[in-house]
Every structure is written in structure tokens, then in C-alpha cells.
N, C-alpha and C positions, 0 to 999 in steps of 0.2 A: 359593651358587647363588641365582639369582633365584626367589623364591617364586611368581612368576607364570608360570614356565616348567616344563613337565613333558616329559621326553623318554623314549622307549621304543625298544627295539631287539630284533629277532628276527622270527620268522614270525608269521602272524596268531594262531596258538594261543599262542605264547610271549608276544606282547605282550598278548593277552587275559588270560593268567595274571598278568602284572605288574600290569595294571589291576585285576584281581580282588583281588590282595593289598592294593593301595591302598584299594579299596572296603571291604575287611574292616577295615582299620585305621581308616577313617573311620566305621565303624559301620553299614554297609549290611546290611539284612536281607531286602530284597525282599518284605516282608510285605504290601504293598498291591497286590494283583492288580487291574489295571484293570477297570472295569465291563464293557467290551466284549470282554474277553479270551476268554471261552468261546465267544462268538458268532463271532469272526473269526480265532482263532488258527490253525486248520488252513489257512485260505485264505492268511493272511499267511506261514505257513511255506512254502507252495508258491511264493509270489511271491519270497521271498528265496532259495529253492533255485534258482529260475530266473535271477534277475537279479543276486543278490549273495551267492552261497554262501560267499564268503570272510568275510563278516560273521558267518555262523553258526560258522565256525571260531574267530573271535575270541570269540564268546560261549561256546563250549565251553571255551576256555582261561580265560575269566573265571570260569566256574562252578568250575573246578578251583582257581583262586586264592582265591576267596572261600569255597570249601568249602560250596556250596549245590547243591541239585538242579538239574541242567542244564535239565530241562523247565520248572522254575519261572523260571529266568533267561530262557529263550527266550520263554515266554509273556508275561512282563512287557515284555521289550525290543522285541518285535515288535508289541505292541498298545497300549503306553502313550500313544502320540501320536495314536491314533484318537479321533474325536469325532463324536457324533451331530449337533452343530451347530458350524459354524466361526465363531469370534469374530473380528470385525475389530477389531484393536487400534487405539487412537486415533491413535497416531503411531509410526513406526519406520523407521529404516534408509535410508541413502543411499550409493550407489556410483557412481563414475565410472571409466572406463578411457580413457587417452589415449596416442596413438602419435605420436612426433616424433623428431627427430634425436638427442635426448638420452636416449631410452629408451622403454620401454612401461610406463606408470605406472598404478597403482591407488590411488585414494583411497576410503576406506570408513569410515563412521560406523555403529556398531552401536548402535541405540537399543532399549532393553528395560527391564525392571523395575529399580528401584533396588537390589533384592536381588542383582543381578549385578555391581554396581559394584565391590565389594571381592573378588569371588570368581572373576571370569572369568580364563581361563588361556590361555597359548600352549601348544599341544600339538605334539609332533614324533614321528612314527612313522617309524623307519628299518627298512624291511623287508629282510631278509637272504636272500630267495629271489627267484625270478623271477615271483611271482604279482602283484606290485604295484610301482608307483613309490613311493619314499619321499615323504612329504608333511609339510608344516608347516600348522598351522591354528590357529584361535582358537575357544574354546568359552565360552558363557555358563554352563557347568556345569549346564545343565538347570534353572535356577531359574525358578520360575513363580509365586512368591508376592509380590504387590505390596506394597511398603513394608516388607518384613520382612528381617531378617538371617537367612539360611538356614544351618542347621548342616550339617556335612560329610556326615551320613548321607543328605542330600537331593541331593548332587552327582552329576551324570552327565556323561560326555563326549559332548556333542552339538556337532559341528563346523559352524559357520555360514559360515566362510571357510576355504578350503584352497588350497594351491598346491604344485606340484612344481617341478622345475628348468626347466620350460618353459611351464606353463599355470596360470592362476588361475581359480577359480570362487567366487562369493559369492551368497548368496540374500537376497532381500528379500520381505516379505509382499505379497500381492496381494488385491484385492477378490474376493469370491465367497462365496456361501452354501452351495453344494453341497459335500458331503464324500463320501469314498469310502475304499476300502482301498488299500494300496500301500506303497511304500518311503518311510520317514520322510524329510522334507526334509533334515535334517542328514546322514542316511545317503546321500542322493543326492549331496550336496556331496562327501562323503568318497569315494564310489564313483568319481565323475568324476575327481577329482584322482589317485586311485590307478591309473586305467585309461587316461587320455588325456593326450597331449602336445600335441594340436592342437585348435583350436576346432571344426573340422568334425567331428572324432571325437566330441567332447563333445556337439555338437548331435545327431548321429545317435543316441547313446544316450539323451539327454534326451527326444527325441521319442517313444521307445518305452517309457520307464519309466512304470508306473502310480504315481500319487502320491495321497495322501489329501486334499489341498486345493490350491487354486490358489496358485502361487508364481511369482516372477520370478528368473531366474538370469542373472548377468552373467559373461561369459567373455572372457578375453584370453590370447593366447599370445605367446611371445618374438618371433615373426615379425611381430607387429603386427596380427594379425587380432583384431578386436573384435566382440562380438555380445552381444545380450540375448535370452534365450529367455523369452517371456511364455507361461506354461503355465497355461491356464485350464480348469477342469473343465467350464465352461459353453460356452466359445468355442473350445476347442482350443489347440494350440501354434502360436505365431506367432514369427517371427524378425526381429529388427532387426539390421543390420550397419553397420559403419563402419570406415574406415581412418584416421580422425583422432581422434574422441572419441565416447564413448557414455555415457549416464547411465541409472540406474534408481533409482527410489524405491519408492513403494507404490501406484502406479496404472499402468494399461496405457497405452502410447503407440503401439502398433501400430494402424493405422487400423481393422483388423477387430475390435479388442477395446475400443476407446474407449467404446462404448456401455455396457460393464459398469462403468465408473467411477461411474455413478449410485449404486451400492451404497455407495460410500465416504461419501456425504453422508447416507445414512439414519441413521447413528449419530453422525457427527461432521461437521456442516456446515462447520466451519472447519479440516478436516484439513490438516496441514502438508505432506503429500506434494507438493502442487502448488507451494507456495512453495519447498521444498527443491530440487525439480527445476529450476525456472526460475532460482533463484539460481546453481546450478552451470552451467546452460546459458549464462547471461549472462556469467559469468566465463570459461568455456572457449571460447566463441565468440571472445572478445577475446584470449585468451592461450594457447590450447592449444599453439601452435607454439613458444612460449618456455618452457613448463612444464618444470621439472626437479624432482628429488627434494626439494629444500629447500622448494619451494613447496606441496607437498601438504598437510602438516599445517596451515600457516597458512590455507589455503583451507577446510579441513574444521573448523577450530576456531572458527568464527564462526556465530552465528545467521543464518539459520534452520536450517542443517544441524546445528549443535550444539544438541541438544535438552536442555531442563531443565524438565520438568514434574514436579518432585519433589513428592511428597505429595498428588497428585491421587488421590482415593479410587478404588480399583479400576482406575485408569488411569495410575498414575505411570509416566512414561516419561522416561528420561534417556539421554544418550550414555554407554555403558559403556566403549567403546574406539574409538580412531581408528587405522586402519592406513594407512601409506604403504609402497608396494612398487614397486620397479623390476624387472620381470621380466628385463630384458636382463642385468643384473649380479647379480640375485638379492638385492639389498639391501632390507632391510625395517626398519621402525621402528613399533612398536605403543605407543600411549599409552593405558594403562589408567587409568580414572577421570579423564578430562581435566578434569572440573568441580571436582576437589578439589585442594587445595594439596599433598597428599601423593600425587600421581599417580605411577605407576610406568611406566618404559619398558622394553620388551624389544626389542633390536635386534641386528643383526650388523654 
């Protein structure tokens, strides 16, 4: 079995228990309760009960599998991503979706810390009840330590890309200093993939969900509907749509939110988000009608969308994986650690 692929099957509770057993094997103790846990836990619990109660079922199963107190698991899991200050990471993530006669294609580079390069995983949840659509996704395993090899007791399943047999959703970071409480952005991705088959369904839910920081979500469905939801805590939710191709990096492109991009330059005047966006735009304007599955990886495996800022103190950012996906025939190919000679592929 490919060490980069993990597959689970059952109800939310049963899958949670399987994950809990794995966490126990990895050495998880959940000993580090987040700083903001006591302040926000009760509010967070109410939000998840309203918008994503199925995730609470998953956490109940996880607590049984790992044999730890359920309240401890809930408190950690529902507050660990909250922050008093949102940090704009120097560089990260590019996605495009394209629709033509050959299929509905996704190209995605996930740019994050070097610590995720050897640990990121393909995750598959096969739900055996009617509460959710089965999903496939990719996780950076929750690694947040720049330039470090992270041990298994620090791994968590946070899904940044997910798709079912009809819809894809992927997230990219966005500018913004305001923070709040709400559904963790990886949980948003998982929720949408489990509940929605069409872009319009996903947009309806995304617009109503409370989130803790500004984010950009790219959506595509098998019918060729493409959209980007730019969700800003300062400027609101704005939608861009296309029936040909659409792109998202780490700045806003909706005309009502462009003014917020000034925040990008405050920390990183040379931020790569703009170069990555226009690189993809230039190529897709010329070739989106001819694009097929074999073209996706070559397009995403070149600078500037292929990131290699290895070793930059407290800002190391590299491309940890590249995804090529055709929603029409559900074919996917993930290149883990594309910058290394011993890179690993997961594909069907």
C-alpha cells in the first residue's frame, strides 16, 4: 500500500474511531490545550452543533479510539485554529479550474512549510450511511513548524482539497488582519465536499458559514460550473464565476475586494501571489480549450507556481504537492514532494 494514502470506511463515528486508533499509535496525547480554548470553546461548540454536527460525531469516535476524554478532544479540535492575530504567510498556493470538451480539470499546487513535504497524505473517507457523500482529499497533516521534521504525534488530518464524484473544493489563503470564531477552514472544505454535488449548493453554504479568517475557495463541478468564493472578514463574500477557466492564488480578484490586497504588501512587497496568478492566466488564455489531463502537471511544475523558498527563516515555503484532477471521469494524480528526486505519486 502507498504510504502516502490513508483510507477509512464507516459512519462518522466509526471513521473517527479508526482515526483515533491511528492517532494513539502515533503517540497523540492532546496535552497542549490552545490558549484561546477556555474563552471560545462554548461558542465554538454551538457553531459546530448548528453548521457541522457530523464533525462532532467524528470527534466522539476519535475520543473512543484514542481513549481520551471526549471534552478534551472537543476543546482542542474546535479551538486550536483560532488566533488573536492572523498571520499573512509569505507565499502559498495556486489553483485553476478549466472546462472544455476534454473534461473539467483542476490544477493545484499546495505551498506550505517544508515540514509537510514528507508527511502530507491522500485521505479517503467512504461513508456507509446517508449522512454524507464519500470524499477524497489531501492533508498537510496539520504541520505548522517551519523548517522542521515533524514527528507523528504532531500529525492531524486537516483537509485542504477535497472532492466527491461530482464536485471539487480547494482553499487558498487570503489577505486580512481581522480574525473571528467559526468553522476551521479545512473543516469548511470537508463539509462542502460531504454535503454538495453542485457549485451553487456549495456557494449557498459557504456564504452562510462563519469562518475565523479570510479565505478563498475554488469550486468546480462535473457539469462545468466554475466559481471562486472570496470570503473576507473585512469585505464580505464575493463570487467570481466562469464557464471556461478560473484561477485563485492568495489575493482578491473580485473588484469589490481588490482594495484589500494592499495588506499583502505590508509584510511581503514581492509576494509571489500576483506572479503565480498571471502566469496561469497567460497560459490558460492561450490554451484552455486544448487543455487535457496530461497538460496539468507540466503547467503546475514550473516556477513561479512551483515554489521553492526552502530554508527561509520562519517563512520557508515550498510546493508540498501538485494535484491534477478531471472531474468528468474522476481521474486524479497527486505528486507529493515534487521538488525532490524521491517524489511519490498517488493516482487512480
